[in-house]
Every structure is written in structure tokens, then in C-alpha cells.
N, C-alpha and C positions, 0 to 999 in steps of 0.2 A: 327538829331533824335528828339530833343526837343529844344525849344528856351530857352536854359539855358546858363549860363556863363560857358565857358570852359577855365580853367586856365592853362591847359597844352597842348602842341602840341607834337605829337609823330613824329618820323622820317617818311619820305615818304614811302609809300607802293606801289610798282610797280608790274605790272603783264604783261605777254606776251599774252594778249588777243587781237586778231585781228578780225575785221569784226563782226561775231556773238559773243555773250557773253555766256561764260560757267557759268551757275548759280552755279554749284558746286564749281568752283574755286573762284567765288566771295564770296560765303558763307565762304570758308576757309580764304580768305584774311580779311574779316570783323571780323570774330571770332578771328583770330590771332592778329588783331589790338587791340581789347579789352584786350585779354590775355596778350599781350606784354606790353601795357600801364600800366596795373595793376601790372605786375611783376616789371617793371622799376621804378614805383613811389612808390611801396609798399602800395598802397591804399588798404583798407580792403574790397572794393566792387566797383561796377560801378555806384552806386547812392549815392551821398554825400550831406549831409545837412550842408551848410556853417553856422558857428556860428558867424564869424567875426574875427578880429585880437585880439587874446587873448592868454596869456601864463599862464598855470595852475601851481601852484595855483594862483587864481586871486581874487582881492578884487574890488568890485564896485567902479567906479570913477564917482562922480557927474559931470554934465555939468558945464563948466566954461565959463565965458564971453569971454575969449580970445582963446577958442578952435577953431581951423581951421575947415573948412567944413568937411574934411575927418574924423576928430576926432568925430565930432557931429554925422555923419552918422554911424561910427563904434559903438559908445556908444549906439545909437538908436537900432542897430541890437542886440547888446549884451543884452539890456534891455528886448528883446523878447526871444532870443534863450536860454539864460542861465536858466531862469525860466522854459521854456518848457522842456529842457533836464534834469533838476532837477526832474520835475514831472514824467518824463519817467523812471528815474532811472540811467541815465548815468553820472550825476553830483551830488555832495553833496552841501548843502547850509547852512551856519551858519550866524546868524546876527552879524553885527559889533557892539561891545559894545559901547554904547553912541552915536551911529549914526543911528537913525531910518531910515529904508528903504534901508540901505546898507548891502551887504552880502559878505561873503567869499565863493568862489566856488572852488571845486577841482573835479578831476575825480574819479568815483567809479571804482571798479574792472571791471565791465561790460563796463564802458565808455572807459577804457584803451584798451579793446579788440577791440573796433570799432573806436577809434580815428584815425584821419589822420591829421598830421600837415605838412604843406609845407611852408617853410620860404622864404620870399622875401628879398634878401640882396641888392636890387638896391637902397634903400634909405639910409639916414644917419644912421638910426636905423633899425634893423631887424624888419620885420613885420611877426608876428607869426600867419599865417592863420590856422584856425582850422576847422575841419569838422568831422562829424560822418558818416561813409560810410557802406553800406550794399549791398548784392545781387550780384550775378554773372550772367551776361547775357550769355545765350546759344542760339545760332541761331537754329531754326528749319528748315527753308528753305528760299531761295530767291524766291519771288513770281512774280517779274516783273522787267524788265530792260528797261529803256527808254532813248534814246539819243536825246539831244536837242542842237541846235546851238544858242548861246547867244552872246550878245555884237555886235560889228561891227560899233558902233558910233565913234565920235571923242574923242581923248584922250586915254592915255594908259589904263585907267580903263575900257574902253569900247572895248578893243581889242577882236576881234571875237575869240571864243573858243568853244570847244565841251564839254558839261557836260553830264555825265552818271548818271541817277538817279536809284538807286538800292533799290527796296522795298523788305522787308523781314519780317518774323515773328520770334519772340523769346519768350522764357520763362525765368524765373529768379530762380536761385538756392540760397540756403543759406540765406533765408529771416528770420531774427530773430523775436522772439516774441515781442520784444520791439517796432518794427516797425508796425507789424500788430495789436497789442493791442492798439496802440496809433494813428491809421491811421487818425481818424477824426482831431485830434489836429495837426498832421504833415501836413495833406492836407490843413488845414486852414492857417498855417504860411508859407507853401511852396506850393502855389497853381499851380505852373507851371506844375507839374506832380503829379499824385496820387501815394501813396505807392503801390509798386508792390506786388502782392499776389500769393501764391502758386497755381499751377494748372491752371493759366491763360496764354493765348497766346496774345502777344502784337505786333502790327504792327509798323514798323519804316522804315525810308529811309536814306540812305547814298548817298552823292554826290561824284562822282569821276570825274576827269578831264583827257581828252585824250591828250597825247602829239602828236607831229607831226609824230613820228615814230609808232604811233598806241598804245603804252603802256598806261596804266591807272595809275594814282596816286591819293592818298588821304592823306592829311596832317593834319587832325584834329580829328582822332579817339583818344579818351581819356575817362577817367571817367567823369561823369556829376556832376558839382558843382552847386547845386540848392541854389539860394539866398532866404533869408527870406523876401519875398515880400508881405506877407499877414498879417493876424491879429492873435493875440495870444488868443486862447480860454481860458476862465476862468476854473480853476479846479473845479470839482464837489465837 
């Protein structure tokens, strides 16, 4: 759908579509994929703005000479995302006494409503990934289905397979005012995709894979985790 980081993978989605493709069934499969992923992960929406690894309440940590590369990257993300969502109204910020430039952050009531935390326990210490999520994707219709043969070269990665590209249109429900009112700032820091707006129709594509028995499967329908890859706009 978008070139964004997808941090979750949902279970395989299979269908009994043979030969020609039933656009109505494909629409249902794709919609069920989003709805089930949202229900299973308890994400507050299908569009998630990633903050970084942070556990609230949180106090700014200055960069240290012995910080590993991941820590430097994470602190760099938080230096942009926390001020932005403070400005938007999802976080509070209080200066740290005697330490100019450092702040205490916590969630506001509005922030708690849209927060999504997913904890990674694979490392020595838990990684508290945090995001603010909004918007429910609702498919309008499948517009086109294209079948392509890919691969066929040497090595397992180039095994010949059939991919099915499903184009569809969707609109977005439950778009909060904090997103639409701050769209310029959000679009600047998260440039991969613009804030979704009410009354708009958006195009997208999902890729399915055909098994030898003719069934289709798709293993990456999930909410979209958008990384802070742009710049932080200064507050007016």
C-alpha cells in the first residue's frame, strides 16, 4: 500500500478463487485483513505515527559518548516526535529543573485515547515502541486485478511464482481533529504519506500470491507504522 515500515504480520489469508478473480470476494478479504489486524493488535487505527522507543512518563536523555548506534537513532527520533505531539496536544511537557533543554513528557487524556504501545521482548531489556494511531480504512471497491509471473532465475529467492496485484479504492473513517488540524506538521515529519482527510477517496494496491492449488494468500496486511523520516516544523 505504502512504502512504510510494517512491524506486524498477520496470519495468512486464503481464498478459493480459481481462474478469474471475484472482485467482491477480494474486497472482503482485504477489508477483513485490516479489521482483524486492528482487533488482534488493539491498534487505535490503520495509520500510526511512530514516536520511537519510549515509556511514559519519560524524561529527556542527552546523547552520551558511549551510546550505541540504535540508542543514538532512537534519541534522534524522540527529539523530533515528542515536541511535535506536545504541540499537537497528545503529550505534556515540563522543563527539567536545573537542566536547560531537557523536559519531562507524559500522555494527555487525548494522547491516551490514541496511543498504541507494542513491546518488543526479544532483547535483554524490553523495547517500548510507541505510536499514535488514527483512521479506519474502508474499502469502496476493487478496481483492477493483474496476474504476473515473477522470478525464475537461479537460487531460492528467484523461484518462479505468480503474484496477483489487486488495485482498490478506499476512504477513511474516524479521522480526529488533531490530525487534520496539524496536517502540515505531520506531513513534514512523516512524509511517506499525507494525513488522510474526510470525504476523500484514495487508491491502493495489495499483492497476493497464488499457490499451486490455485488458492491465494497474503501475509502482510496490518496497520501502517510510519517512521519520522522528515523535518520538524517550527511552531508559529
